Every structure is written in structure tokens, then in C-alpha cells.
C-alpha positions as CSV (number, residue, x, y, z in Angstrom):
1,M,2.1,5.4,0.4
2,A,-1.7,5.6,-0.3
3,L,-2.3,2.0,0.8
4,L,-1.1,2.7,4.3
5,L,-3.9,5.2,4.7
6,M,-6.5,2.5,3.9
7,T,-5.5,0.1,6.7
8,P,-8.2,0.0,9.4
9,S,-7.3,0.3,13.0
10,L,-6.7,-3.1,14.6
11,G,-8.4,-3.6,17.9
12,F,-7.5,-6.0,20.7
13,S,-7.7,-9.7,21.1
14,Q,-10.8,-11.0,22.7
15,D,-11.4,-14.7,23.2
16,E,-8.5,-15.5,20.8
17,Q,-10.2,-13.6,18.0
18,E,-8.9,-10.3,16.7
19,V,-11.4,-7.6,16.6
20,V,-11.1,-5.2,13.7
21,V,-12.3,-1.7,14.3
22,P,-12.8,0.1,11.0
23,D,-11.5,3.6,10.8
24,P,-14.5,5.9,10.6
25,N,-12.4,8.2,8.4
26,A,-11.2,5.5,6.0
27,R,-13.3,6.8,3.0
28,K,-11.8,10.3,3.5
29,K,-8.3,8.9,3.7
30,I,-8.8,6.8,0.6
31,E,-10.2,9.7,-1.3
32,A,-7.3,11.9,-0.1
33,A,-4.8,9.3,-1.3
34,R,-6.6,9.0,-4.6
35,I,-6.5,12.7,-5.2
36,A,-2.9,12.9,-4.2
37,L,-1.9,10.1,-6.6
38,I,-4.0,11.4,-9.5
39,S,-2.7,15.0,-9.0
40,E,0.9,13.8,-8.9
41,R,0.5,11.6,-12.0
42,M,-1.2,14.4,-13.9
43,G,1.3,17.0,-12.9
44,L,-1.4,19.5,-12.0
45,T,-0.4,23.1,-11.3
46,V,-2.0,24.8,-8.3
47,Q,-4.2,26.8,-10.7
48,Q,-5.2,23.8,-12.7
49,A,-6.0,21.8,-9.5
50,E,-8.3,24.6,-8.2
51,K,-10.3,24.5,-11.4
52,F,-10.0,20.7,-12.2
53,W,-11.1,19.1,-8.9
54,P,-14.5,20.7,-8.6
55,V,-15.4,19.6,-12.1
56,Y,-13.9,16.1,-11.5
57,H,-15.9,15.7,-8.2
58,E,-19.1,16.8,-9.9
59,F,-18.5,14.3,-12.7
60,S,-17.7,11.5,-10.2
61,G,-20.9,12.2,-8.2
62,K,-23.0,12.0,-11.3
63,Q,-21.3,8.8,-12.4
64,S,-22.0,7.4,-9.0
65,E,-25.6,8.2,-9.3
66,L,-25.8,6.4,-12.6
67,R,-24.1,3.4,-11.2
68,Q,-26.6,3.3,-8.3
69,Q,-29.5,3.5,-10.7
70,L,-28.0,0.6,-12.7
71,K,-27.5,-1.4,-9.5
72,D,-31.1,-0.7,-8.4
73,A,-32.3,-1.8,-11.8
74,R,-30.3,-5.0,-11.6
75,G,-31.8,-5.5,-8.1
76,Q,-35.2,-5.7,-9.7
77,I,-34.3,-8.9,-11.5
78,D,-36.0,-11.9,-10.0
79,P,-34.5,-15.1,-11.4
80,N,-37.4,-17.1,-10.0
81,N,-40.1,-15.1,-11.6
82,T,-39.2,-14.2,-15.2
83,D,-41.4,-11.7,-16.9
84,P,-40.2,-11.1,-20.4
85,K,-41.7,-7.6,-20.6
86,K,-40.1,-6.5,-17.3
87,D,-36.8,-8.1,-18.2
88,Q,-36.8,-6.2,-21.5
89,E,-37.6,-2.9,-19.6
90,I,-34.6,-3.5,-17.3
91,I,-32.3,-4.2,-20.3
92,N,-33.5,-1.0,-22.0
93,L,-33.0,0.9,-18.7
94,G,-29.5,-0.5,-18.5
95,L,-28.7,0.6,-22.0
96,Q,-30.1,4.1,-21.4
97,L,-28.1,4.5,-18.3
98,K,-24.9,3.4,-20.1
99,Q,-25.6,5.9,-22.8
100,R,-26.2,8.6,-20.2
101,G,-22.9,7.6,-18.7
102,L,-21.1,8.0,-22.1
103,D,-22.8,11.3,-22.7
104,L,-21.8,12.4,-19.2
105,E,-18.2,11.4,-19.9
106,K,-18.1,13.3,-23.2
107,D,-19.5,16.4,-21.6
108,Y,-17.2,16.4,-18.6
109,S,-14.2,15.5,-20.7
110,G,-14.8,18.6,-22.7
111,R,-15.1,20.7,-19.5
112,M,-11.9,19.2,-18.1
113,L,-10.0,19.7,-21.3
114,Q,-10.7,23.5,-20.8
115,V,-8.6,23.2,-17.7
116,I,-6.0,20.5,-18.4
117,S,-4.2,19.2,-21.5
118,A,-5.1,16.0,-23.4
119,Q,-2.0,14.4,-22.1
120,Q,-3.0,15.2,-18.5
121,M,-6.4,13.7,-19.2
122,L,-4.8,10.5,-20.4
123,N,-2.5,10.5,-17.3
124,M,-5.6,11.0,-15.2
125,R,-7.3,7.9,-16.6
126,N,-4.1,5.8,-16.2
127,A,-3.7,7.1,-12.6
128,E,-7.4,6.1,-11.8
129,R,-6.8,2.6,-13.2
130,E,-3.5,2.4,-11.2
131,F,-5.1,3.5,-8.0
132,N,-8.0,1.0,-8.5
133,R,-5.5,-1.8,-9.1
134,M,-3.6,-0.8,-5.9
135,V,-6.8,-0.9,-3.9
136,L,-7.9,-4.2,-5.3
137,N,-4.5,-5.7,-4.7
138,Q,-4.5,-4.5,-1.1
139,L,-8.0,-6.0,-0.6
140,Q,-6.9,-9.3,-2.0
141,Q,-3.8,-9.2,0.2
142,R,-6.0,-8.5,3.3
143,R,-8.3,-11.4,2.4
144,T,-5.3,-13.7,2.0
145,N,-3.8,-12.6,5.3
146,Q,-7.1,-12.9,7.1
147,Q,-7.6,-16.5,5.7
148,R,-4.1,-17.3,6.9
149,K,-4.9,-16.0,10.4
150,E,-8.1,-18.0,10.5
151,N,-6.3,-21.1,9.3
152,F,-3.6,-20.6,11.9
153,R,-6.2,-20.0,14.7
154,D,-8.2,-23.1,13.6
155,K,-5.0,-25.3,13.7
156,N,-4.1,-23.9,17.1
157,Q,-7.6,-24.7,18.4
158,Q,-7.4,-28.2,17.0
159,L,-4.0,-28.7,18.7
160,R,-5.4,-27.5,22.0
161,Q,-8.4,-29.8,21.8
162,K,-6.1,-32.8,21.1
163,R,-4.0,-31.9,24.2
164,N,-7.1,-31.8,26.4
């Protein structure tokens, strides 16, 4: 169900190569599918959903900011120029960001538990993992299919060249 929403629009063939035109609304579709799956798995009532999703989105946004800060810190690592002091600072920053992430999760878990039950919280976490696995599986399947197409195209080109 949700996976179909994530499929980009396929364009047309041009010079024997398929042009893939990404769906500009793909992120929105993925997020809508994610929300639908999580809501269904949690068994949210309309009243719960109205209160839960704003808190969840706020939490997700702050988590995303922390992940970006960690990514930025990792980007500062230069394997060719090791400075032990700078490396230690990056390690410390990484640990601080992970602690802030844990503190954030504790805070928002408490806020969410004011709206949903502990069982729904566990179901939410399971649904998040399930959705992430579904997305990863689909991406892997796409890569495999793309590789097959490329191999098929290469073999056809080789056969055409042999005929000429």
C-alpha cells in the first residue's frame, strides 16, 4: 500500500535509456503513507491523533536537527589531517548530541504518554521500524531492478555491436 506511493513517475525512453522523473511530491506521499501506517498500527482515535501528531512532528523535527548537527560534525573529520585535539572535540560533540537526543526522547515520550497509552507507544515504535524496513526493502528492490535493466541494456548493446 504505502510502497506504491513512493514509486517515482517513469518518463519516456530516449536513446535506449529510460529517463526517471522523480515525483516532486514524493516526500509528502512517503510521509502520508508513514502517518497512515503508524496511525493504523497504533489504533489512534481521532481525538488522540489530533493531539498526538503535532507533538510527534515537533519531536521528529528536533531529532532531525540533532542528526544534521551530528552529520555536520562528522563532515569536519579530515582523515588526511589528523589533529588529536580536534578529533577529541568532534567525539565529545557527538556524545553530547547523542545525550541531547536521549533527553529529547525522554521528554517527548512523557508528552506523548499524556495523549496515548504505553502500549500505543510501543506499537508506534514497532510501526516506525516496520515502515523503515519497508522503505529500505523497496529501495533495495529498485536498485536490483535497475541493475538488471542496465545489464539487459548492456547485453543488447553488445549483441547489436556484434551484428554490425
